[in-house]
N, C-alpha and C positions, 0 to 999 in steps of 0.2 A: 759261692755257687752262681751269683748273679753275673760276676765277671766271666766265668766259664761259659755261661749261657750266651752272653754278648759275643764272646769270641767265636763260639760255635755258629751263631747266627751269621756273623761276618764271613765265616768260612763257607757256609751254604750259599750266600749271595755271590761270592767270588766264583764258587764252583759252577753255579748256574749260568753266570755270565760267560765263562769259558766254554761250558758245554754248548751254549747257544751259538757260540762262534764257530763250532765244529772242529775245535782243536783236538788232536790226539794227545791226551795227557796220561795214557796208559792207566785207565781206571782200575784195572785188576790189581796192579801193584800199589796204586794210591790207596785202595781200600785196605791193603795189608798194613800200610803206614798208619792209617786212621785207627784200625783195630788194635794197634800196638801202643797207642797213646797211654802214658802213665805206666809203661813197662820198660824193662831194660832193653827190649828189642826195638824201641822206637827209632833211635838214631841209626843203627845198622840197616833197618828197613828203609829209612829215609834216604840213606846213601845209595842203597840198591835201586830205589826208584829214580834218583837223580842220574844214575848211570845211563838211563834212556836218553838223556839230553847231553851229557858230558862223558866222553870216554876218558878214563883216567887209570893210572897205575896204582896210585896211593891216595888215601883220603884221611882227613882228620877233622874233628869237630871241636872247637873251643868255645867256651862261654867267657865273655868279657863283662865283668861286673864292676861297677864304680868302686874304686878304692881297694880292689883286690887283684892279684895276679890272675892270668887266665887259667881256667880249669879245663882239662881234657875230658870230653864227654864220651867220645867214641873214636875209634881209628880203624882203618883198613889199610895197613901198610905192609909192604913186602920186606923192607930192609931196616927202616928206622928203628933204633933202639930206644928204650925208655930214657936212657941217658941223654940222647939228643933232644927229646921232648922236654926233659927237665931243664936243660939249658935254655930252651925257649921260654918256659914258664918262669924261670928265675931271673929273667931280665932281657934276653935277646929279643923278646916280642916288642920291646919299646922301639926298636929300629925296623920292625917289620913294616913294609910299605902298606900292607892291608890294614894293620892296626893303626898306622898313622892316618889312613883314610877314614877310619872310624872316629878317631879323635877329632879330625877336622870336620866331622858332621855328616859323613856319608850316610845316606839313607839305604834302605833295602835295595840291593843291586847285585848284578853279576859283573865282575871285573877280572882282568887278567894281569899278571905281573908286569907284562910289557907296557900296559897302559899306565902303570903307577910308578915304575922305577925312575929315579932321577938320572941324569947324565953321570956316568962314572960309577954307577951302582956296583958293577962287577969288580970294582977295585976297593970297595968299602970294607971296613972291618966286619960288618954284619955278613957280607957275602963270603969273605975269605975265611972267617973264623967260625961261622955257623952255617950259613945257607949251603955252602958247597958240600958240607958234611952230610946233608940230608940225602944227597944223590938225586935231587929233583932238578931237572933241566928247565922246566917251565911250570907255571902254577896258575890256576884259576881259583877264584874265590866267590862264594855266595855270602854276602853280608846281609844279616837280618837284624834290623833294629826292632827289638821287642818292646822296649820301654826306654825312657830317657836314661835309666841307670843300667840297662842290660842289653847287650848285643850278642849275637852268635856269629861265628865265622866258620863256614864249611869250606875247607881248603882241599883242592885236588891237585895232585902232582903227577907230572909225566917225567919218566926217567930218560927217555931216548929221543924224544921229539917235542917241538913246541906245540902248544895248544892251538888247534884249529877247530873252532866250533862253528859249524855251518850256520849261515845267517838265519835260516828258518828255525834251527834249534835254539839259537840265541833269542830270537823273537818269542818262541814258545816258552822258553825258560823264564824270560823276563815277565811274561804274562802270568805264569803260574807262581811267581815269587810271593804274591799276596796269599795264595793258598798255603804255601810252605810256611810263611810267617804266621798265619792264623793257627795252623796245626801245631807249630812249635810253641806258640804262646799257650795254646790249650794244654799241651803236654806239660810245660813248665808250671802252669797254674795248678794242674791236678797233682803233680808231684809235690808241689809246695804244700797243698792242702793235706795230702797223705802224710808227708813227713811231719807237718805241724801236729796233726792228729795223733800220730804215733808217739811223738815226744810228750804231748800233753797227757795222753792216756797212761804212759809209763809213770809220769810224775803223779797223776791222779791215783793210779793203782798203789803206789808206795805211800802216798800221803793219807789216803782214806782206807787202806787195807782192803782193796777190792780183790776178789779172787780172780784167777785167770778167766774163768767162765764169765764173770761179771764184766770184765774188761772186754771180752769178745762181744758181749751184748751191747756195751756202750759204743763200740766201733760200728756195729751194724745199725744202731739207732742213728748215729751220725751220718750214715750213708743213706738215710731216709727210709729205712725198712721198718714196717710195722711188726707187731707181735706175731701174726701168722707167718710172715715171711721169715722172721728170725727163727721161729720154731722149726720151719721146714729146713732152713739152712743148717741148724745145729742138731737136727734129729731129736728134738725134745717137744713136749706138749706146749700148747699156747698158755696153759695154766702155769707151767713151770717158768715160762718167760715172764709172765706177769709177776710171779713171786720174786724173780731175780730183779725185775725193775723196781719193785717196792723196796727191796733191800738196798739197791744202788742209790735210790733217792734218799733213803734214810742215812746211808753212810756219807753221801755228798751234802747232806743237809739242804736238799732242794725239794720242791713240790711239783715241778712240772718239767715237761720235755724242753720247753723254751729255756728254762734255767740251765738244763743240761747242756744245750747248745752254747749258751753264753760262756761256759767254762772252756770252750774250744775255739773261741773267736779271737784270742790273743794273736796279733799278727806276728809272723816269724821275723827274725832279725836278719835273715839272709835270703838270697834268691836261690831257686833251684831251676835246673834246666833239663 
């Protein structure tokens, strides 16, 4: 929770700096992105917001995590098949100029394919055997370094023309990259907490024979809700909540809410984005 609070504070600071500068960051759409944090709509809404700065035909979001192949988090593509994306995830990504930029230490930035490709790129195996099959003529990428072990790549493809991002849009987008990074970190952190809590709750339910109702109450306690709020949420009386809590404590062999929280503090073994 402390990490999420720090990330949120950083987001607010960056937002205020940009607002003071008088930039048009399309607050209405940005608010939709923020409201969808920790939901399946987060990345689709983020791509929709970014379309205000980058006009694209196709888009795809990948998570790059240390020691693992990339994971596709969201896509908005007209033609690409899942088979093409699987080829990328199964090894083609190693020759991707954007991925190579990340490996070489690229920080959060906006880049285009033309900035990255080496001489002779259009005669390489990567281009001939993979990239040409995507149907993308040109590509831009937003690279987000979320931690030393985890990066995001938001890739935008045009099918019929090269990317031309107006200088003012480039400047605006580079300025708001810290907002994007902060919101993406917040989303990933909250998804990580939710997934960890779900896994631990299922394990706890099986191990200690909790009823489905008791597991619901455990989840609400972990969200910081008190007995009156839990009662309102579940349409039961406060007294019933207290009885459930007593039974939960007995089954878990604990005596306090602090001990309950300690059961859910085991760090996850993987990252979520």
